C-alpha positions as CSV (number, residue, x, y, z in Angstrom):
1,M,-68.3,-16.4,-8.1
2,R,-68.2,-18.4,-4.9
3,I,-66.5,-21.4,-6.1
4,K,-63.9,-19.3,-8.3
5,Y,-62.6,-17.7,-5.2
6,F,-62.6,-20.4,-3.3
7,T,-60.5,-22.6,-6.2
8,S,-58.1,-19.2,-6.7
9,V,-57.7,-19.1,-2.9
10,A,-57.0,-22.9,-2.6
11,C,-54.4,-23.0,-5.6
12,F,-52.8,-20.1,-3.4
13,V,-52.4,-21.9,-0.4
14,F,-51.0,-25.2,-2.3
15,L,-48.7,-23.3,-4.2
16,A,-47.1,-21.1,-1.4
17,G,-47.0,-24.5,0.7
18,C,-45.0,-25.7,-2.4
19,L,-42.5,-22.8,-2.2
20,V,-42.1,-23.4,1.1
21,S,-41.2,-27.0,1.1
22,C,-38.6,-25.9,-1.6
23,S,-37.3,-23.3,0.1
24,S,-36.6,-25.4,3.4
25,V,-33.3,-25.5,4.2
26,K,-31.2,-28.6,5.9
27,V,-27.7,-28.2,7.4
28,A,-25.7,-30.9,8.2
29,R,-22.0,-30.7,10.1
30,T,-18.9,-32.7,8.5
31,D,-15.3,-33.0,9.0
32,S,-13.5,-30.1,7.9
33,S,-11.2,-32.5,6.2
34,R,-13.6,-34.2,4.1
35,T,-13.5,-34.1,0.4
36,V,-17.1,-32.2,-0.3
37,D,-18.0,-32.0,-4.3
38,L,-21.3,-30.1,-4.6
39,S,-20.7,-28.2,-8.0
40,G,-17.2,-29.5,-9.4
41,N,-16.1,-26.2,-8.8
42,W,-12.7,-25.2,-7.5
43,N,-13.1,-25.7,-3.6
44,D,-11.3,-26.4,0.1
45,S,-10.2,-29.7,-0.7
46,D,-8.7,-29.3,-3.8
47,S,-6.5,-26.4,-2.4
48,R,-5.8,-28.1,0.5
49,L,-4.6,-31.6,-2.0
50,V,-2.8,-29.7,-4.0
51,S,-0.4,-27.6,-2.0
52,Q,0.7,-30.5,0.0
53,E,1.4,-32.6,-3.0
54,M,3.1,-29.5,-5.0
55,I,5.1,-28.6,-1.4
56,Q,6.0,-32.1,-1.3
57,S,7.6,-32.2,-4.5
58,C,9.3,-28.9,-3.9
59,V,11.2,-30.1,-0.8
60,A,12.2,-33.3,-2.5
61,H,13.9,-31.6,-5.4
62,A,17.4,-30.9,-5.1
63,W,17.6,-26.9,-4.4
64,L,16.7,-27.7,-1.0
65,S,19.8,-29.5,-0.2
66,E,22.2,-27.3,-2.1
67,F,21.0,-24.1,-0.4
68,D,21.7,-26.1,2.7
69,R,25.1,-27.2,1.8
70,K,26.2,-23.7,0.9
71,N,24.4,-21.9,3.8
72,G,23.9,-24.1,6.3
73,R,20.3,-23.3,7.4
74,V,16.8,-23.5,6.1
75,P,15.8,-21.2,3.2
76,V,13.6,-18.0,3.9
77,V,10.6,-18.2,1.1
78,I,8.0,-15.6,0.6
79,V,4.7,-16.4,-1.6
80,G,4.2,-13.8,-4.1
81,T,1.1,-13.9,-6.6
82,I,-0.9,-16.5,-7.1
83,M,-2.9,-15.6,-10.3
84,N,-6.2,-17.1,-10.8
85,K,-7.0,-17.5,-14.7
86,T,-10.1,-19.6,-13.9
87,S,-13.8,-18.4,-14.9
88,E,-14.4,-18.9,-11.3
89,H,-14.1,-16.9,-8.0
90,I,-11.1,-18.3,-6.3
91,D,-9.6,-16.5,-3.7
92,P,-6.1,-17.4,-4.0
93,Q,-5.0,-16.1,-0.1
94,V,-6.5,-19.6,1.1
95,F,-4.3,-21.6,-1.5
96,V,-1.5,-19.2,-0.1
97,S,-2.2,-20.4,3.4
98,D,-2.3,-24.0,2.2
99,L,1.2,-23.7,0.6
100,E,2.7,-21.8,3.6
101,Q,1.3,-24.4,6.0
102,S,2.1,-27.3,3.9
103,L,5.7,-25.9,3.6
104,I,5.9,-25.1,7.3
105,N,5.0,-28.6,8.2
106,T,7.8,-29.9,6.6
107,G,10.4,-28.3,8.5
108,R,12.6,-27.3,5.7
109,A,11.5,-23.7,5.0
110,K,10.8,-20.6,7.0
111,F,8.4,-17.9,5.5
112,V,8.0,-14.2,6.0
113,A,5.1,-12.1,5.8
114,S,3.5,-11.3,2.5
115,S,3.7,-7.9,1.1
116,P,0.6,-6.4,2.3
117,Q,1.5,-8.0,5.9
118,R,4.7,-6.2,5.7
119,Q,3.2,-2.9,5.2
120,E,1.1,-3.2,8.6
121,L,3.7,-4.6,10.3
122,R,5.6,-1.7,9.7
123,T,2.7,0.7,10.0
124,E,2.7,-0.9,13.8
125,K,6.6,-0.6,14.0
126,E,6.8,3.2,13.5
127,D,3.7,3.5,15.7
128,Q,6.2,1.7,18.3
129,S,9.2,3.9,17.6
130,L,6.6,7.1,19.0
131,H,4.7,5.4,21.8
132,A,6.4,2.6,23.0
133,S,9.3,2.2,25.2
134,R,12.9,2.2,24.0
135,E,13.4,-1.4,25.2
136,T,9.9,-2.7,23.9
137,A,10.3,-0.8,20.2
138,R,10.6,-3.3,17.7
139,K,13.2,-2.1,15.1
140,M,12.7,-0.9,11.8
141,N,15.7,-2.4,10.1
142,A,15.8,-6.1,11.4
143,E,13.0,-7.8,9.4
144,T,14.3,-11.5,7.8
145,G,14.9,-11.0,4.1
146,A,13.8,-14.1,1.8
147,D,16.0,-15.9,-0.2
148,F,13.1,-17.5,-2.5
149,M,9.6,-16.1,-4.0
150,L,6.9,-18.9,-4.5
151,Q,4.5,-17.3,-7.7
152,G,1.8,-19.4,-9.6
153,I,-1.0,-19.7,-11.7
154,I,-4.6,-21.5,-11.2
155,S,-6.4,-22.0,-15.1
156,S,-8.6,-24.3,-15.5
157,V,-10.6,-25.9,-19.0
158,K,-14.4,-26.4,-19.3
159,D,-16.0,-29.0,-21.9
160,E,-20.1,-29.4,-21.4
161,I,-22.5,-31.2,-23.4
162,S,-25.7,-31.9,-22.5
163,G,-26.1,-31.5,-18.8
164,K,-22.4,-33.4,-18.5
165,Y,-19.3,-31.6,-18.2
166,V,-15.6,-32.4,-17.4
167,I,-13.4,-29.4,-16.1
168,F,-10.2,-29.5,-15.8
169,Y,-7.7,-27.7,-13.6
170,Q,-3.9,-26.8,-13.7
171,V,-1.9,-25.2,-11.1
172,N,1.9,-24.2,-12.0
173,L,3.8,-23.2,-9.3
174,E,7.6,-21.6,-9.6
175,L,10.3,-21.0,-7.0
176,V,12.4,-17.9,-8.3
177,D,15.8,-16.7,-6.6
178,L,15.3,-13.3,-5.3
179,T,19.3,-12.7,-5.9
180,T,19.6,-14.1,-9.3
181,N,15.7,-14.2,-10.7
182,E,16.6,-17.8,-11.8
183,K,14.1,-20.3,-11.4
184,I,15.1,-23.4,-8.9
185,W,11.8,-25.4,-9.1
186,I,8.9,-25.7,-11.0
187,G,6.0,-27.8,-10.4
188,Q,2.8,-28.7,-11.7
189,K,-0.8,-30.2,-10.7
190,E,-3.6,-31.4,-12.7
191,I,-7.2,-31.9,-11.6
192,K,-9.8,-33.3,-13.7
193,K,-13.5,-33.6,-12.7
194,I,-16.8,-35.3,-14.2
195,V,-19.7,-33.3,-13.2
196,S,-23.5,-34.8,-14.1
197,R,-26.6,-32.8,-13.9
198,K,-29.7,-34.6,-13.4
199,A,-33.2,-33.0,-14.5
200,F,-35.9,-32.7,-12.1
201,G,-39.4,-32.8,-13.2
202,L,-42.6,-31.8,-11.2
């Protein structure tokens, strides 16, 4: 009985040690601009690289010089809905922020706040109309209207066999004239990743 007891205790201690060693966590900091792919899923690097390339394509298109010729100013853009049609959980707001930053950094356009942001700003201005001084309160009817809306879709296709898969992402963006509803620019960017899974044995 004693031998069985000590054998059971020894096995328990051994298994507990294995679990502790397997569950240890190691963290290493890295440059936030560095491309790191762990799972093969859409990540911050994809968002940043796609937004930069697509905005460069957008501002190189003829619509921008045509707008400047007719109006003598840079256009005002608002980002509409960016739909996630993939099977992954992708926060479109990260991609929207990257798009806004990329376009603003070109100096070729201005952005106005999105619909949820505008509602919060209007609530603040309503509060100011009641509580702030007349000299400092912001007016309700002084907003800058957008000339164009940028809308898009992120979609993906995955093909998998025997622990190896290819995932294909396609991002489509459209710039729409808010006056005429004309699509004045359409952009597309594709990303393909090959991911291999290794089986670990004991």
